[in-house]
C-alpha positions in Angstrom: 76.0 96.9 94.8 77.1 93.3 94.2 79.2 91.3 96.7 82.7 90.2 95.2 83.2 86.4 95.3 84.8 84.7 97.9 84.4 87.4 100.3 83.2 86.8 103.8 81.2 89.7 105.4 81.6 89.9 109.2 78.5 92.2 110.6 75.0 93.0 110.4 73.3 94.4 107.2 71.8 97.8 108.6 69.7 98.1 105.4 66.3 96.9 107.1 66.6 100.3 109.2 67.6 102.6 106.6 64.3 101.3 104.8 62.4 102.5 107.8 61.2 99.0 109.0 60.2 99.1 112.9 59.9 95.1 113.5 63.4 94.7 112.7 65.0 91.5 114.9 68.1 93.0 116.0 70.3 90.9 117.9 72.5 91.7 120.8 75.7 91.4 119.0 79.3 90.8 120.9 82.2 93.3 119.3 85.7 93.8 119.6 88.0 96.7 119.7 91.6 96.7 120.3 94.5 99.3 120.0 97.6 97.2 119.1 99.8 99.9 117.8 102.7 97.4 117.2 103.8 95.3 114.1 103.0 91.9 115.1 99.4 91.7 117.0 99.6 90.5 120.8 96.6 88.6 121.8 94.7 90.5 124.6 96.5 93.7 124.1 94.4 96.8 124.8 91.3 95.4 124.0 87.3 95.3 124.8 85.0 92.7 123.9 81.5 94.8 124.1 77.6 93.6 124.1 75.0 96.2 124.7 75.1 95.5 128.6 78.8 94.8 129.2 82.5 95.2 128.7 85.0 92.8 129.1 88.3 95.3 129.3 91.6 93.3 128.6 95.0 94.1 128.4 98.5 91.7 128.3 101.2 92.6 129.9 105.2 92.1 128.8 105.0 88.8 130.0 101.9 88.2 127.8 99.6 87.1 130.7 96.4 89.0 130.2 94.5 91.1 133.0 90.5 91.2 132.7 88.2 93.3 134.1 84.4 93.6 133.7 82.0 96.4 134.0 77.8 96.4 133.9 77.9 99.1 131.3 74.2 100.3 131.8 74.4 100.9 135.6 78.4 101.9 135.4 78.8 104.0 132.6 82.1 105.3 133.7 83.3 101.7 134.4 84.7 102.5 137.6 83.2 99.0 139.3 84.9 96.0 138.1 82.4 93.0 138.5 84.0 90.3 137.2 84.1 88.0 140.4 80.4 88.7 140.6 79.6 87.6 137.0 82.0 84.8 135.9 79.9 83.4 133.5 79.5 86.5 131.7 83.3 86.8 131.4 83.9 83.4 130.3 81.1 84.1 127.3 83.1 87.2 126.3 86.7 85.5 126.5 85.2 82.7 124.6 84.2 85.0 121.5 87.0 86.7 121.8 89.5 83.4 121.8 86.9 82.5 118.4 87.6 85.8 116.8 91.5 85.8 117.2 91.6 82.3 116.1 89.7 83.7 112.8 92.1 86.4 112.2 95.5 85.1 113.4 96.2 83.5 110.0 96.2 86.8 108.3 98.9 88.6 110.9 101.5 87.3 108.4 100.0 89.0 105.5 101.7 92.4 104.7 99.6 95.1 103.5 101.0 96.8 100.1 100.8 100.1 99.1 100.4 99.8 95.0 102.1 101.4 92.5 101.8 102.1 89.0 97.8 101.8 88.7 96.2 104.8 86.2 93.7 104.9 89.7 96.4 107.0 91.5 99.2 108.1 89.7 101.2 109.3 91.3 101.0 107.6 94.5 101.4 109.7 97.6 103.5 107.8 100.3 103.9 109.0 103.9 105.7 107.8 106.8 102.2 107.3 108.7 102.7 103.7 106.4 106.0 102.9 107.5 106.9 99.7 109.0 109.1 100.3 112.1 110.4 98.4 114.8 109.5 101.0 117.2 107.1 104.1 117.2 106.1 105.3 113.9 106.3 109.1 112.9 102.3 109.1 112.6 101.8 112.4 113.7 103.5 115.7 112.9 105.0 116.3 116.4 106.7 113.6 115.2 107.9 114.7 111.9 108.5 118.5 113.1 110.8 116.7 115.6 112.8 115.2 112.7 113.1 111.5 114.3 116.9 110.0 113.7 116.6 107.2 115.6 116.5 103.8 113.6 113.9 102.3 115.1 111.9 105.3 114.2 112.7 105.2 110.7 111.3 102.5 108.7 110.6 101.4 105.2 107.1 101.4 103.1 105.7 97.8 101.8 105.0 98.6 97.9 103.7 96.3 95.1 104.7 97.5 91.9 101.7 96.9 89.7 103.3 97.6 86.3 106.8 97.1 85.9 108.8 100.4 84.3 110.3 103.8 84.4 109.2 105.6 87.7 109.7 109.2 89.0 110.4 109.3 92.7 110.0 113.1 94.5 111.4 112.9 97.9 110.4 115.6 100.4 110.8 116.3 104.2 107.9 118.3 104.3 104.4 117.9 102.5 104.1 119.5 98.9 101.6 121.9 100.0 103.9 123.2 102.8 106.2 124.5 99.9 109.0 124.3 102.5 112.7 123.5 101.8 114.1 120.2 102.6 116.8 121.2 105.1 114.5 124.0 106.5 112.7 124.3 109.9 109.1 125.6 110.4 107.5 128.0 112.7 105.0 126.6 115.2 101.6 126.7 114.0 98.8 127.8 115.9 97.2 125.8 118.9 93.8 124.5 119.6 91.7 125.1 122.9 92.7 122.7 125.4 95.4 120.8 124.2 98.5 121.2 122.4 98.1 120.4 118.4 100.7 118.8 117.1 101.7 121.6 114.9 102.2 123.8 117.7 105.9 123.2 118.1 108.6 124.4 115.7 110.0 121.9 113.0 113.5 120.9 113.4 115.6 121.8 110.6 117.7 119.1 109.3 120.8 120.3 106.5 120.6 117.5 104.3 123.3 116.9 101.5 122.0 113.9 100.0 119.1 111.6 99.5 118.7 107.4 99.0 116.2 105.1 98.0 116.8 101.3 98.0 114.0 99.5 96.6 114.5 95.9 96.5 117.8 95.4 95.0 117.6 98.7 93.5 119.6 101.7 94.9 120.0 105.0 93.7 121.0 108.6 95.1 121.1 112.2 94.7 122.4 115.6 96.0 120.5 117.8 98.1 120.9 121.6 97.5 120.2 124.1 100.6 117.3 125.7 98.5 115.9 122.1 97.3 112.0 121.5 98.5 112.5 118.2 96.8 114.6 116.2 95.1 113.6 113.7 92.3 115.0 110.5 91.1 114.3 108.2 88.1 114.4 104.2 88.4 113.1 101.4 86.4 111.3 99.4 88.7 110.3 95.3 87.8 106.8 94.0 88.8 106.1 92.8 92.2 106.0 93.5 96.0 109.4 95.1 97.6 110.6 97.5 100.4 111.0 100.8 99.5 113.5 103.0 101.9 114.2 106.5 101.6 116.5 108.8 103.8 117.9 112.0 104.0 121.6 112.2 105.0 123.4 115.6 106.6 127.0 116.2 106.2 128.3 114.3 109.5 126.1 111.2 108.3 123.1 111.3 110.6 120.2 110.0 108.5 116.1 110.9 108.8 113.4 109.2 106.7 111.9 111.3 103.8 108.6 111.8 105.3 106.6 112.2 102.0 107.5 110.6 98.7 105.4 110.7 95.7 105.6 108.0 93.0 104.5 108.2 89.5 104.4 105.7 86.7 105.9 107.5 83.8 
């Protein structure tokens, strides 16, 4: 494949290994992994800086001050003995690598990722709550979806980029299409898996929606939800460009929950 122009690849090609070469000069690379799970990345949050022999495990507390631990992974694969005091030079090398890595990535943190609508390669586009932007935990698994989160901090919006201006059809659902379930219906608990409770192994709480709303940029639209509706459809005209897409279900008391599944088709 021809590499696209202007792209800087970060990594080492494994082609020599795939070609069966035995004298490959394979360097002892340093790799970084972290688990942010927040909208705005936090330096040192739940991170590990790794080589073939060492693991620098770090986390930043609520005040942003990081705590570091160092493990000799070959001698201590269970990572039970923190040896950072015995090998300060190793810890410093890995910290310096992380600092450089963070500085390179930090300018991209303010760049939002957008879901493209109106491209023939995916029409309709399928949007799920996993990609919501929220101020708290996003409903990324079916335990949360089945629970029917109604807290504002757990209900968010999609960042979208309308590639082609024009008329669009928006289908909103509480449950995915393949379930065939009504918007206002609950769901029975699904089968469990050995050793742990599966996300599906809990009942889906019913939410008696009477209204559905969408807000896309400056555009607002709404439609009624009937008790037997598995979905509702709204037709809107969208301008080209990026926007926030918010979709909600509302019950008779005014309580809101997000529309967890949206299917957007360019007409």
